[in-house]
Every structure is written in structure tokens, then in C-alpha cells.
C-alpha positions, 0 to 999 in steps of 0.5 A: 720154451712154451709152445702154442697148440690148438684145441684140435692139435691137443685132441688129435695129437694127445699121445705125442703131446703127453710124451713131450710133457713127460720130457718137460715141455709146456704148452699153451692151448688156444681155441680160435686163436685165444689162449684158454689153458696151459699144460705144464709137466707135473713136478717129479717126486724126488727120492729123499734118503733116510739119512736126510730125513733123520737129519731134517727132523732130528731137532723136531720136538717130541710128540706127546702121544696122549696130548696128540690123541686128545687133540684129535678126539676134540676135533674128529667125530665118528659122525658120518654127516658132513660138518658143513 
């Protein structure tokens, strides 16, 4: 369930709010009674076993190293200037 908190509560109770985010809670932040943002927990990284990865990519096509390098060289440069 999403709980509304004020901008002041966020400022004054940020440590407790962060702990609650860690536990999976979500907050709507309000300013003068108007919702201005939402705080939601980040998705946790999940461990994937080696066996699962091998099974997922077991049927992937082989990579041609020479073709891969030529494709990279066609788009990548050593020029430090942005391409715009």
C-alpha cells in the first residue's frame, strides 16, 4: 500500500523512510497537499546460477569474432570529440 508523506517528513525522517523502502514500502511525496513524486524500492538483483545461464544461451548462435570486430570498428572511433 502506498503511503503519502510530506516534503517535510521526507526531509526530517529520511533515515526511517529509507529503511522502509528497503522493506518494500512505496511513498507518494506531497508538497502543500499536492503529490509531486513517488518513492519506490529498486528491484533487487537476483542471483542466476551458471547452469541457468548456460541453459538460456545454449541455443544462441555462435559469434564470428572477425565479423564482430569489423562491425565495432565500423561504428567506434578513437576520436575524443562527441559525435553530436
